[in-house]
C-alpha positions, 0 to 999 in steps of 0.5 A: 500500500502506498504511503500517504505521509502528512505534515501538520503545523499548529497555529497555537503557541499554547503548550496545553493545545499543542500537547493535546493535538499531539495526543489526538494525533496518536489516537487517530494514527492510521496504517500507511499515514505517518505524520510529522507534526510541527509546533512551538510554544511560547515561554514554557517549561515541559517536564517528562512524564514522571518528573517532580515539577517543583524540583525541575522548574522554578514554577513561581518565577516562570508563572510570574513572568507570564510562562506556563508549566506543562507535563508531557506524556513521554519520559526524559527530562525538562526542557525550555521552550520559546518561540526560538525553539521548534518542536517536532513529532513523528506519529505512526502505527507501531509496525511503521515506527523506525527510531533511527530513521526518524532521528536521521530526518532531524539530522539530514534537515539540519545538515542540509542547512550546513550544520555538522550534527550527530547523535550522542548518549541515549537521546541527544543531538549535538553539534561539533564540540559536543553542545546539545541542540536537540533532545528527544523522547518517546511514547508507545501505545498499543495503537501508535508510537510517538518520537518527539523532540526539540530543535534549538534555533534561537532560544533565550538560553538566559531564560532557560537558566532562570527557569530550569533547576537541574539536579547537580547529580545530572550536571555532574554526570554530564560534566558541566556546571550549568544547563546553559553551558551544555546547550547551543542554538543553531543560530550561534553557529549560522546566524542565518538559519531561521525557524521557517527555513528549518521547517522547510528542511524538515518537510523535505527530509521527511519526504525523502525518508518515506519516499513519497510526497508529503501532504500539508494538512490544516489542524483545523480538520482535527476533532476540535472537541477532542482537542479541548478535552485533552487540553483540559487534562494537560492543564490540570493541576492533578497532572502537572503536580502528580505525586507531590506530597509529604513522605518520611524519606527521600532518596535519589541518585543518577544511574546510566539509564536516568535520574531517579528519586523515591519518596516513601514512608515505611511502617513495620518494616513495609513500604506503605506509600511510595512515589517515584520521580525520574527522567528515565525514558521508559516512562510507562514502566517507571510509572508502575513502580508504586503499584508493584512495591507498596505493601511489600517488605522494604527489603532489597531482595524483595524489591528487586524480585518484584521489579524484575517480575514487573518487567524491569531489566536486571540492572535497573531493578537492582539499581532501584532496590539498593537505593531504597534499601540504603 
């Protein structure tokens, strides 16, 4: 069956609307119709599905300056968006998902603009010298797969530094002193690059990747009632601040697979309440940790066994079990 690739560009700069559009595109994913979705948010910090909002962002300062806190449904870390940043999303059915090919669309687009770039680490794209300009995250449901991320063209890096409160453990692991020193804009390399030029390069690279002409579609053709309902969920305080409450203990560490914090309360040698915060990319599995461990003995062996039974890799289960026991 011939592919019918589509490109949809959002006219909104509201993060909750744009995340809602993405969710609706995932729900309506169809075989043979891969989508490239382009969008921009104005003055927004977007945190990963399992991150702690108050630990990742100076929310009070952000909102005082007219900005927004948002939480996406994929894993990964916190990012700052403004109109100098371009967000992209690939949506397709799981059988057509190809993370490497999708990453190459971004690399090919940037290289076509004269920027030497490469992939590094678990989900970053960098320019020469190792400075990051693009971070990626992923989400999979039974019906659709999503690969999305940011591309820094002319982001206000001073604002990025004001609003993001990155853990010292993460900065230490990256070998940098601040989040600003780790990232760069494409315009810092070539001042002639614009967001509009990048959009065009992405469309061309996407078409070359799938081997078919890409059809531009208007977001107005999407189900506006469904978008409104999804927007309400993304904007709710329940979603934005999920899991944040008082606990007896809090422990955190940085592992090869990501940052991890566990807040828990024990009683009579058992875990009676627990919440986890993480920038790990396996967001859905990490989100299930409380249901696997609440009520269990606070014992490293029992914890590791339950996590393995829940589908966690051996090293990840061992890391979490040791952190809880220690």
